[in-house]
C-alpha positions in Angstrom: 0.0 0.0 0.0 1.3 3.4 -1.0 0.1 6.8 0.1 0.9 10.0 -1.8 0.0 13.6 -1.3 -1.2 16.0 -4.0 -2.9 18.9 -2.2 -3.6 20.6 1.2 0.0 19.6 2.2 1.3 22.3 4.6 -1.6 24.3 3.3 -5.3 24.5 3.8 -6.9 24.1 0.4 -6.7 21.7 -2.6 -7.2 18.4 -0.6 -6.1 15.4 -2.7 -4.5 12.2 -1.5 -3.9 9.0 -3.4 -3.9 5.4 -2.1 -2.5 2.6 -4.2 -3.2 -1.0 -3.2 -4.3 -4.3 -4.8 -3.8 -2.8 -8.3 -6.3 -0.1 -7.5 -5.7 3.7 -7.3 -8.1 5.5 -5.0 -8.2 9.2 -4.7 -9.5 10.8 -1.5 -10.9 14.2 -2.6 -9.8 16.3 -5.5 -10.2 19.9 -4.3 -9.5 23.3 -5.7 -6.6 25.5 -4.4 -8.2 28.7 -3.0 -7.0 32.0 -1.7 -4.8 34.4 -3.6 -4.7 34.7 -7.4 -1.3 33.1 -7.3 -3.0 29.7 -6.9 -4.5 29.8 -10.4 -1.4 28.2 -11.7 -1.5 25.4 -9.1 -5.0 24.5 -10.2 -4.0 24.4 -13.9 -0.9 22.4 -13.2 -0.7 18.6 -13.6 -2.1 16.6 -10.8 1.0 14.6 -10.1 -0.6 11.4 -11.3 -2.4 10.3 -14.5 -6.2 10.9 -14.1 -7.0 8.1 -16.5 -5.4 5.6 -14.0 -7.6 6.5 -11.1 -10.2 3.8 -10.3 -12.2 5.6 -7.6 -12.6 9.1 -6.1 -13.9 8.9 -2.5 -15.3 12.3 -1.7 -15.4 13.4 2.0 -17.6 16.4 1.5 -18.8 19.1 -0.9 -16.7 22.1 0.0 -14.9 23.4 -3.1 -11.4 22.8 -1.7 -12.3 19.1 -1.5 -14.4 18.6 -4.7 -13.5 21.5 -6.9 -11.1 19.8 -9.4 -13.3 16.7 -10.0 -14.6 18.2 -13.3 -10.9 18.9 -14.3 -10.0 15.3 -13.4 -12.8 14.0 -15.6 -11.8 16.5 -18.4 -8.2 15.1 -18.3 -9.2 11.4 -18.6 -10.7 10.1 -15.3 -13.2 7.3 -16.1 -13.6 5.7 -12.7 -16.4 6.0 -10.1 -17.0 8.9 -7.6 -18.5 7.7 -4.3 -19.9 9.9 -1.6 -22.9 10.4 0.6 -26.4 11.3 -0.8 -26.2 14.8 0.7 -22.7 15.4 -0.6 -23.7 14.4 -4.1 -26.5 17.0 -4.1 -24.3 19.7 -2.6 -21.4 18.9 -4.9 -23.5 19.4 -8.0 -24.6 22.8 -6.7 -21.1 23.8 -5.8 -19.3 22.6 -9.0 -21.8 24.1 -11.4 -21.6 27.4 -9.5 -17.7 27.3 -9.6 -17.8 26.5 -13.3 -20.1 29.4 -14.0 -17.8 31.8 -12.0 -14.8 30.6 -14.0 -16.5 31.2 -17.3 -17.4 34.7 -16.1 -13.8 35.4 -15.0 -12.5 34.2 -18.4 -14.9 36.4 -20.2 -14.0 39.4 -18.1 -10.3 38.7 -18.5 -10.7 38.4 -22.3 -12.4 41.8 -22.4 -9.6 43.4 -20.5 -7.0 41.9 -22.8 -8.9 43.1 -25.9 -9.0 46.6 -24.6 -5.2 46.4 -24.4 -5.1 45.2 -28.0 -4.0 41.7 -26.9 -5.5 38.2 -26.9 -6.0 36.2 -23.8 -5.4 32.5 -24.7 -6.3 31.1 -21.3 -9.6 29.3 -21.1 -11.6 28.5 -17.9 -10.3 25.7 -15.8 -13.5 23.9 -16.7 -16.9 25.0 -18.0 -20.5 24.4 -16.8 -20.7 21.6 -19.4 -17.6 20.0 -17.9 -19.1 20.2 -14.4 -22.3 18.6 -15.5 -20.5 15.9 -17.4 -18.4 14.8 -14.4 -21.6 13.7 -12.7 -21.7 10.8 -15.1 -18.8 9.5 -13.0 -20.8 9.7 -9.7 -21.9 6.1 -8.9 -22.8 4.4 -5.7 -24.0 6.3 -2.6 -22.4 5.7 0.7 -24.3 5.4 4.0 -22.6 6.1 7.3 -21.2 2.9 8.9 -21.9 0.6 5.9 -18.8 -0.9 4.2 -18.7 -0.5 0.4 -16.7 -3.1 -1.6 -14.2 -1.7 -4.1 -12.4 -4.9 -5.1 -11.6 -8.3 -3.7 -10.1 -7.6 -0.3 -10.7 -3.9 -0.5 -13.5 -1.8 1.0 -14.3 1.7 2.2 -16.6 2.8 5.0 -17.9 6.4 5.5 -18.3 7.8 9.1 -20.0 11.0 10.1 -17.5 13.8 10.3 -19.9 16.4 11.6 -18.4 19.2 9.4 -21.1 20.0 6.9 -24.2 18.2 5.7 -23.1 14.8 4.4 -19.5 15.1 5.4 -17.5 12.0 6.2 -14.3 10.5 7.4 -13.4 7.5 5.2 -11.8 4.3 6.3 -10.1 2.1 3.6 -9.4 -1.5 4.6 -7.2 -3.9 2.7 -6.8 -7.6 3.2 -4.2 -9.5 1.2 -2.1 -12.7 1.8 -3.7 -13.0 5.3 -2.7 -9.5 6.4 -5.0 -6.6 7.0 -4.2 -2.9 6.8 -6.3 0.2 7.2 -5.9 3.9 6.6 -8.4 6.5 7.8 -8.9 9.9 6.2 -10.5 12.4 8.6 -11.8 14.7 5.9 -12.7 18.0 7.7 -13.9 17.4 11.2 -16.8 19.4 12.8 -16.9 21.7 15.8 -18.7 20.0 18.6 -22.0 21.2 20.0 -23.3 23.0 17.0 -27.1 23.0 16.6 -27.7 21.5 13.1 -25.3 18.5 12.9 -24.2 15.5 14.9 -20.8 15.0 16.6 -18.0 13.5 14.5 -18.0 9.7 14.9 -14.7 8.0 14.1 -14.2 4.2 13.7 -12.7 2.3 16.7 -9.3 1.6 15.1 -7.1 2.3 12.1 -3.4 1.5 11.3 -2.8 4.9 9.6 -4.6 8.2 10.2 -4.5 11.1 7.8 -6.1 14.1 9.5 -6.9 17.7 9.1 -5.2 20.3 11.3 -6.8 23.6 10.3 -7.2 24.8 13.9 -4.4 22.6 15.3 -2.9 25.6 17.2 -5.9 27.1 18.9 -9.2 26.7 20.8 -12.5 28.1 19.8 -14.7 30.2 21.9 -17.7 28.2 23.2 -20.7 28.3 20.9 -22.8 29.9 23.6 -20.3 32.8 24.0 -20.1 33.1 20.2 -23.9 33.4 19.9 -24.0 36.0 22.6 -21.3 38.0 20.8 -23.3 37.8 17.6 -26.4 39.0 19.3 -24.5 41.9 20.8 -22.9 42.8 17.5 -26.3 42.8 15.7 -28.2 44.6 18.4 -25.6 47.4 18.8 -25.2 47.9 15.1 -28.9 48.1 14.4 -29.4 50.5 17.4 -26.9 53.0 15.9 -28.6 52.8 12.5 -26.2 50.6 10.6 -26.3 47.4 8.7 -24.7 44.1 9.7 -22.7 42.4 6.9 -21.9 38.7 7.4 -19.7 37.1 4.8 -21.1 33.6 4.7 -20.1 30.2 3.4 -23.1 28.8 1.5 -22.8 25.3 2.9 -23.5 25.0 6.7 -22.5 28.4 7.9 -25.4 30.2 6.2 -27.8 27.7 7.6 -26.4 27.8 11.1 -26.5 31.6 11.3 -30.2 31.5 10.1 -30.9 29.0 12.9 -29.2 31.3 15.5 -31.0 34.5 14.2 -34.3 32.7 14.4 -33.7 31.7 18.0 -32.6 35.3 18.8 -35.9 36.7 17.6 -38.0 34.0 19.2 -36.2 34.5 22.6 -36.4 38.3 22.3 -32.7 38.7 22.1 -32.9 40.4 18.7 -35.4 43.0 17.4 -38.3 41.3 15.6 -38.4 44.2 13.1 -34.9 43.6 11.7 -34.7 42.7 8.1 -32.6 39.6 7.2 -31.4 39.0 3.6 -29.8 35.8 2.5 -28.2 37.1 -0.7 -26.8 33.9 -2.1 -28.5 31.7 -4.7 -26.2 28.8 -3.7 -26.9 29.2 0.0 -30.7 29.3 -0.7 -30.4 26.1 -2.7 -28.2 24.5 -0.1 -30.8 25.3 2.6 -33.4 23.4 0.5 -31.0 20.4 0.4 -30.7 20.5 4.2 -34.4 19.9 4.5 -34.2 16.7 2.5 -31.4 15.0 4.5 -32.4 14.5 8.1 -30.0 11.5 8.2 -27.1 14.0 8.7 -28.9 16.4 11.1 -28.9 16.6 14.9 -31.9 15.0 16.6 -33.3 18.4 17.5 -33.1 19.9 14.0 -34.5 16.7 12.4 -37.3 16.7 14.9 -38.2 20.3 14.1 -38.4 19.5 10.4 -40.6 16.4 11.0 -43.0 18.5 13.1 -43.3 21.1 10.3 -41.3 23.8 12.1 -38.6 25.2 9.9 -35.5 25.9 12.1 -33.9 27.8 9.2 -36.7 30.4 8.8 -36.4 33.5 11.0 -39.0 36.2 10.8 -38.6 38.8 8.1 -36.2 36.6 6.1 -35.9 37.5 2.4 -34.2 35.0 0.0 -32.4 36.9 -2.7 -31.7 35.1 -6.0 -31.9 37.8 -8.7 -29.0 40.2 -9.3 -31.4 43.2 -9.5 -32.8 42.4 -6.0 -29.3 42.1 -4.7 -28.4 45.5 -6.0 -31.5 47.0 -4.4 -30.3 45.9 -1.0 -27.5 48.4 -1.2 -30.1 51.2 -1.0 -30.8 50.1 2.6 -28.7 52.2 4.9 -29.7 50.7 8.3 -31.7 48.0 10.1 -30.6 45.0 8.0 -28.6 41.9 8.5 -27.1 41.0 5.1 -25.6 37.5 4.5 -23.8 36.8 1.3 -20.9 34.8 -0.1 -18.2 34.2 -0.5 -17.2 33.6 3.1 -13.6 34.7 2.4 -14.7 37.6 0.3 -12.8 36.3 -2.7 -15.8 36.7 -5.0 -19.6 36.8 -5.1 -22.1 39.4 -3.9 -20.4 40.1 -0.6 -17.9 42.4 -2.2 -20.7 44.7 -3.3 -22.1 44.9 0.2 -18.7 45.5 1.6 -18.1 48.4 -0.8 -21.4 50.0 0.3 -20.9 49.5 4.0 -17.3 48.9 5.2 -16.5 52.7 5.0 -19.5 53.6 7.3 -18.8 53.8 11.0 -22.4 52.9 11.9 -22.2 49.5 10.1 -20.4 46.3 11.1 -18.7 43.4 9.3 -19.1 40.1 11.2 -16.8 37.2 10.2 -18.0 33.8 11.4 -15.6 31.5 9.5 -12.1 30.7 8.4 -10.2 33.2 6.3 -7.2 31.9 4.4 -4.0 33.8 3.9 -4.2 36.2 1.0 -8.0 36.6 1.0 -9.8 39.9 1.4 -11.4 38.6 4.5 -8.0 37.9 6.1 -6.8 41.4 5.1 -9.8 43.0 6.9 -9.4 40.7 10.0 -5.7 41.4 10.2 -6.4 45.2 10.6 -5.9 46.7 7.1 -7.0 50.4 6.8 -8.1 50.0 3.3 -9.4 47.1 1.1 -9.4 47.0 -2.7 -12.8 46.3 -4.2 -13.5 46.5 -7.9 -10.3 48.5 -8.5 -11.0 51.0 -5.8 -9.3 51.4 -2.4 -12.2 51.6 0.2 -11.5 52.8 3.7 -12.3 50.4 6.6 -14.3 52.4 9.2 -17.0 49.9 10.2 -16.7 47.8 13.3 -15.1 44.4 12.6 -16.0 41.3 14.5 -14.3 37.9 14.3 -16.4 35.3 16.0 -14.6 31.9 15.6 -16.9 29.8 17.7 -19.1 29.2 14.6 -16.3 27.5 12.8 -17.3 24.3 11.1 -13.8 22.9 11.9 -12.8 21.2 15.1 -10.4 23.1 17.3 -7.2 21.7 18.8 -8.8 20.0 21.7 -11.5 18.4 19.6 -9.0 17.2 17.0 -7.1 15.5 19.8 -10.2 13.9 21.3 -11.1 12.6 17.8 -7.7 11.2 17.2 -7.3 9.6 20.7 -10.6 7.7 20.2 -8.9 5.7 17.4 -6.9 2.7 18.6 -4.0 0.8 16.9 -2.6 3.8 15.0 1.0 3.5 13.9 1.4 6.8 12.3 -0.5 10.1 11.9 -0.2 12.3 8.8 -1.2 15.9 9.3 -2.7 17.7 6.3 -5.1 20.6 5.6 -3.5 23.2 7.8 -1.0 26.1 7.7 2.4 24.9 9.0 2.3 26.6 12.5 -1.1 24.9 13.2 0.3 21.5 12.0 3.4 21.9 14.2 1.3 22.8 17.2 -1.0 19.8 16.8 1.9 17.4 16.2 3.5 18.4 19.5 0.4 17.2 21.3 0.1 13.8 19.5 1.5 10.8 21.3 2.2 8.7 18.2 5.7 7.3 17.7 5.4 8.7 14.2 3.9 12.0 13.1 4.4 13.1 9.5 3.8 16.5 7.9 3.9 15.6 4.3 4.8 18.0 1.5 3.2 18.2 -1.9 4.3 15.1 -3.9 5.6 13.1 -1.0 5.1 9.3 -1.3 5.0 6.8 1.6 5.1 3.1 1.6 2.7 1.8 4.2 
């Protein structure tokens, strides 16, 4: 058995790991590199393996940094089977078509800029909407939590609830050959405990090798209760002084969780019942509908509310905004509104328009409730920049900035350690999906005889 690393190695995005055993090649995730524009070349570059030789892609979840290069994989020759959970299949379709559409728009915008300079841009989109739709011909069997799926004689995969987003999974690959059994567990991204919509991560009892994420391996989150209190305080004080609350929001999980918390705030009289709430994200709106169809991944409380006909994701005065014209109209509102839009790291999408209209206003607030990768607009704002560049213009940052990390969909250091220590028999732990300081901090707390921090392209014989 061989294990090689092709993304999210001493970095947070582009997850892609390859297992070779029993004459089969199994890819765990095939994600997009995200963050600064410099990563465009990394996405275009060769995978480090021949896509046509891959037999299976096992997808842990539908975030773009885990599934975003599957259309490119298929475009370059992959003919195997993609296996994931039912919820992840639906969400991945939504995410990949949206990503392809944005890439087409970027390519068209870039071509216009080059033409105005009298030059020709020969670069095409990484993949098109047609490519994204075509790759779903490769999606085959659906995985259920805890139910082993045979991949070949002596080879099987089992998906376990990772509690990160709807349908997310940790994946255990088990190999039996010549009377010897070996297993390798991929954590995927692990969820933050105690969140209202999803269940706790549930690892298998044992594994020989563990490949685990380390996004927050160097820090602890605030408690969810304290984070909710801070959010309520930020919203109440901003609305009281006549401003708007802008929340850059990831479409999968974070948007739904914030809707849940806002609904509770109004019901428990912690937030004004007259406040307007805008979910300005077609993808988040569609993802919310998918949530309602997959109670198998929800917490018992959320699933029960849906069964009883009570929608936990429907606060009072919620407006769902799909059309661009309606999104533009929101910017005429100068106060009293909570505006949620993507992308969560402010690298694209409608959030940038809302930032341009609000971030220079002292009465408004920008509330970050998720991870911001290095190089993104969100990270620049969080790190204390005085200006931010939006649509070619430097805009002053005068609004109040909040960073509330208790809403993170990722486990913190303590939760990562609890998850890892629940797995017996582990000979080695490979840390991925984290910036190097976070990985080093987590490695120092692991008791394994062997902890590896692989680099891109590293190969290990297991």
